[in-house]
C-alpha positions in Angstrom: -61.1 -24.9 -29.7 -58.7 -27.2 -27.8 -55.9 -25.7 -29.8 -57.1 -22.0 -29.3 -57.4 -22.4 -25.4 -53.9 -23.9 -25.3 -52.5 -20.9 -27.4 -54.2 -18.5 -25.1 -53.1 -20.0 -21.9 -49.3 -20.1 -23.7 -50.0 -16.8 -24.6 -50.8 -15.7 -21.3 -48.0 -17.4 -19.6 -45.4 -15.5 -21.9 -47.0 -12.3 -21.2 -46.8 -12.9 -17.5 -43.3 -13.7 -18.0 -42.6 -10.5 -19.9 -44.2 -8.5 -17.3 -42.1 -10.1 -14.6 -39.1 -9.5 -16.5 -39.8 -6.0 -17.2 -41.0 -5.2 -13.6 -37.7 -6.5 -12.3 -35.8 -4.6 -14.8 -37.5 -1.3 -13.8 -37.1 -2.1 -10.2 -33.5 -2.6 -10.8 -33.2 0.6 -12.8 -35.0 2.5 -10.2 -32.7 1.0 -7.3 -29.5 1.7 -9.3 -30.3 5.2 -10.4 -30.5 6.1 -6.6 -27.1 4.8 -6.5 -24.2 7.3 -6.5 -21.1 6.3 -8.0 -17.7 7.8 -7.7 -16.5 10.0 -10.8 -15.5 7.7 -13.5 -12.4 8.5 -15.9 -13.0 6.1 -18.7 -10.3 7.4 -21.0 -10.6 7.7 -25.0 -10.0 3.8 -26.0 -12.5 1.2 -25.0 -10.7 -1.4 -22.5 -7.7 0.1 -22.7 -8.9 3.2 -20.7 -6.2 5.2 -19.0 -3.7 2.8 -18.9 -1.2 4.6 -21.3 -1.8 8.0 -19.4 -1.5 6.1 -15.8 1.4 4.0 -16.8 3.5 7.2 -18.1 3.5 8.6 -14.4 1.1 7.0 -12.2 2.0 9.2 -9.1 1.4 12.3 -11.0 -2.0 10.5 -12.4 -3.0 9.9 -9.1 -2.3 13.5 -7.9 -4.2 15.3 -10.9 -7.3 13.0 -10.7 -7.8 13.6 -7.0 -7.4 17.4 -7.8 -9.8 17.3 -10.6 -12.4 14.9 -9.5 -12.3 14.9 -5.7 -11.0 12.6 -3.0 -12.6 9.5 -4.5 -12.7 8.7 -8.1 -12.5 5.8 -10.4 -10.8 4.9 -13.6 -10.6 2.2 -16.2 -7.2 0.7 -17.2 -7.2 -2.5 -19.4 -10.5 -3.7 -18.5 -10.4 -3.1 -14.7 -11.9 -0.6 -12.6 -9.7 1.0 -10.1 -11.1 3.2 -7.2 -8.6 5.5 -5.5 -9.3 7.0 -2.0 -7.1 9.8 -1.3 -8.2 11.2 2.0 -6.5 9.5 4.9 -9.9 9.9 6.8 -11.4 6.8 4.5 -8.1 4.8 4.7 -9.8 2.8 7.9 -12.5 1.8 5.4 -9.4 0.2 2.9 -7.6 -1.5 5.6 -10.4 -2.8 8.0 -13.7 -3.5 5.7 -14.4 -7.2 5.0 -15.2 -6.2 1.4 -11.6 -5.0 0.8 -9.6 -8.2 0.4 -5.9 -8.2 0.3 -5.5 -11.6 -0.8 -7.7 -11.4 -3.8 -5.9 -8.0 -4.7 -2.3 -9.7 -5.0 -3.1 -13.7 -6.2 -2.4 -12.6 -9.9 0.9 -11.1 -8.8 2.1 -13.8 -6.5 0.9 -16.1 -9.4 3.0 -14.1 -11.7 6.1 -13.4 -9.9 6.7 -16.2 -7.4 4.7 -19.2 -9.8 2.4 -20.1 -6.7 -0.8 -21.0 -7.7 -4.1 -19.7 -6.4 -5.2 -22.9 -4.3 -1.7 -22.9 -2.7 -1.6 -19.4 -2.1 -5.2 -19.0 -0.3 -4.5 -22.1 1.7 -1.4 -20.9 3.2 -1.2 -17.4 3.1 -2.7 -16.5 6.2 -0.8 -19.4 8.3 2.5 -18.3 6.8 1.8 -14.8 7.5 0.8 -15.1 11.0 4.0 -17.5 11.5 6.3 -15.1 10.2 4.5 -12.1 12.4 4.9 -14.2 15.5 8.5 -15.0 15.0 9.6 -11.5 14.1 7.4 -10.1 17.0 8.5 -7.3 19.5 9.1 -10.3 22.1 11.5 -12.2 19.8 13.7 -9.4 18.5 16.0 -9.5 21.5 17.0 -13.2 20.2 17.7 -12.2 16.8 19.6 -9.0 17.5 22.8 -10.6 17.9 22.3 -12.9 15.0 21.9 -9.8 12.9 25.0 -8.1 14.5 27.2 -11.5 13.5 26.0 -11.1 9.9 26.8 -7.5 9.7 30.3 -8.1 11.1 31.0 -10.5 8.1 30.6 -7.6 6.0 32.4 -4.9 8.2 35.0 -6.9 10.7 34.1 -4.6 13.3 34.0 -7.2 15.8 31.3 -5.6 18.2 28.0 -6.0 16.9 27.4 -9.4 18.0 27.5 -8.4 21.7 25.0 -5.7 20.7 21.6 -6.1 22.8 18.1 -5.1 21.5 17.8 -2.4 24.3 20.7 -0.9 23.2 19.3 -1.0 19.4 16.3 1.1 20.8 18.5 3.9 22.3 19.5 4.7 19.1 16.5 7.1 18.9 18.1 9.8 16.5 18.7 7.1 14.1 15.1 5.7 14.3 13.8 9.4 13.6 16.0 9.7 10.4 14.9 6.4 9.2 11.3 6.9 9.8 11.6 10.3 8.0 13.2 8.9 5.1 10.7 5.9 4.7 8.1 8.7 5.1 9.1 10.4 2.3 9.6 7.5 0.1 6.8 5.0 0.7 5.1 2.7 -1.9 3.2 4.8 -4.5 0.0 2.9 -4.0 -1.5 -0.5 -2.3 -4.3 -2.4 -3.3 -7.4 -4.3 -2.1 -10.2 -6.1 -4.2 -13.5 -5.4 -3.6 -15.8 -8.7 -2.9 -19.0 -6.8 -2.1 -20.1 -3.4 -2.6 -18.9 -0.6 -0.3 -20.0 2.9 0.9 -17.7 5.6 1.2 -19.2 8.8 2.0 -22.0 9.7 -0.5 -20.6 6.9 -3.0 -21.2 3.4 -3.2 -18.1 1.6 -4.8 -19.1 -1.7 -6.6 -17.8 -5.3 -6.1 -15.2 -6.1 -8.4 -13.2 -3.0 -8.1 -9.5 -2.5 -7.2 -9.7 -0.3 -4.0 -6.4 1.7 -4.1 -4.8 4.3 -1.7 -1.4 6.1 -2.1 1.0 6.1 0.9 3.0 8.5 -1.2 0.5 11.0 -1.4 -0.7 10.6 2.0 2.7 11.4 3.6 2.7 14.4 1.4 -0.1 15.9 3.2 0.3 19.3 5.1 -2.4 19.0 7.2 -0.9 15.8 8.8 2.9 16.5 8.5 3.5 20.3 8.1 6.4 21.2 5.9 5.9 17.5 4.2 8.4 17.7 1.6 11.2 18.5 3.8 13.2 16.0 5.4 12.7 16.7 9.4 13.3 13.7 11.4 12.4 15.9 14.8 8.8 15.5 13.8 9.2 11.9 15.2 10.7 12.9 18.6 7.2 12.3 20.4 5.9 9.5 18.4 8.4 6.7 18.4 10.1 4.4 20.9 7.1 2.1 21.3 6.0 -1.3 20.1 3.2 0.0 18.5 2.4 -1.7 15.0 3.0 2.0 13.4 5.0 5.2 14.9 1.6 7.2 13.7 -1.7 6.2 12.9 -1.2 8.3 9.8 2.0 6.4 8.7 1.4 3.9 5.9 4.8 2.8 4.6 4.3 -0.7 6.2 0.5 -1.1 5.3 -2.3 -1.5 7.9 -5.1 -3.8 9.0 -5.1 -7.7 9.1 -1.9 -8.2 6.6 0.3 -5.2 7.8 3.6 -6.0 7.0 4.6 -8.9 9.4 8.2 -8.0 9.6 8.3 -4.3 10.3 9.8 -4.3 13.7 12.6 -6.4 12.4 13.2 -4.3 9.5 13.3 -1.4 11.6 15.9 -3.2 14.0 17.8 -4.4 11.1 18.0 -1.0 9.3 19.1 0.9 12.5 21.8 -1.8 13.1 23.3 -1.3 9.5 22.9 2.7 9.3 24.7 2.7 12.8 27.4 0.6 11.5 27.9 2.5 8.1 28.0 5.8 9.9 30.6 4.6 12.3 32.7 3.1 9.7 32.7 5.6 6.8 32.6 9.4 6.5 29.7 10.2 3.7 29.2 13.2 1.6 26.8 13.9 -1.2 28.4 14.7 -4.4 25.4 17.0 -5.2 23.8 19.2 -2.4 20.3 18.4 -4.2 18.7 15.1 -3.5 16.6 13.7 -6.6 12.9 13.6 -6.6 11.3 10.4 -6.7 10.3 8.8 -10.2 6.7 8.9 -11.0 6.6 6.1 -12.5 7.5 3.8 -9.6 4.6 2.6 -7.4 5.6 -0.5 -6.1 7.7 -1.0 -3.3 10.5 1.8 -2.8 10.2 4.6 -5.5 13.3 4.9 -7.5 15.0 8.4 -7.8 14.6 10.4 -11.0 18.3 10.5 -11.6 21.2 8.9 -9.9 22.3 10.0 -6.5 26.1 9.7 -6.1 27.8 9.4 -2.3 31.3 9.9 -1.6 32.5 7.3 0.9 36.0 7.5 3.1 36.6 4.7 5.5 37.1 6.2 9.2 40.5 5.6 10.2 40.3 4.5 14.0 42.9 5.9 16.6 44.0 4.0 19.6 
C-alpha cells in the first residue's frame, strides 16, 4: 500500500508538471499567434536563405523586395534574419530606439577588419567616439583649417591655403551644394543595427536578434523627398545648408544618425570643400564621356563604386600675372 501511495503521489506530480508545461506552451502559442511579424523571404536553401540572390546585387534586391513585400520586410541570409525599414518615416526608430544597438551590429566587422576584440571594443568605443566628436566639432574646426590647408599645399604648392580661414571656407556655398548633392546620390547602400529586444514598427513586431537595416541610397532616391531624385541638382540645397546642424536635412542619411552619427562629418565637409576648391582652381576638368556611370548594385558598404570606369581629362591651369 505504501508503494502504491508513493506511485500515486509521483504520478500526480508528473501529471501536474505536464499540465503546467502544456498550459505555458498554450499561453505562449496564443500570445505569439496574435503577434504580427513582417513578411518573411526565406529563400530556397535552409540557413543560406537569400544570401546568393542578395549577394549578386544587394541594392536591386532591397528595391525589388520592398516593391513586392511592402515597406517592412525580413529575409534570411546565412542563418541571420535581416529586417529592412524602407520608409523614411520609420527611420527615427532605427536611429533612436534603445533596442537598436549600433555597437552590437558592428562588433564582428570591427573584430574581423581591425582585430579589436569584443571586450576592448565595448569598453572604449563610446569614449573614443565622443573624443573624436569633440575634437572635430564646429567650435574646433577653425583651429584645424590652416593645418588642412598646409597639408594640401604640400601636394599643390599653391602657397595660399595655409592662410585660409574657416569663415572663408564657409563662403564656398556653391561648392558645398555640389558636394552635398554628390553625396546624396552616392551614399552607403545600407547601414545596420542589432535588436537587443523586440521592436514595434507600425503593425509589425520585429523580434530581438534581428539585424535592423535601412538603405540611405534608396531613401535619397525618394521622389517625395527629393523631386527629380535621380538628377544632379545642387540648387536643391540652397535653403537648407550653411548652418551647424548635424545634417543639412532631417531626410539626409549619408552620415548616419542618432547617438553614433559620424563624428567627423563637419571636418569631412570642410576638408572636401577645400580640396575641391583647390582642384578646380588648379585644373580644367572634362569628362571623357558625357554619361556618368551608374553606381554598382553590388556595393552597399561605404561609397558605392561606379558600374564602369569614369575617365576625366585634367589640364593644369596656366596662371597669368
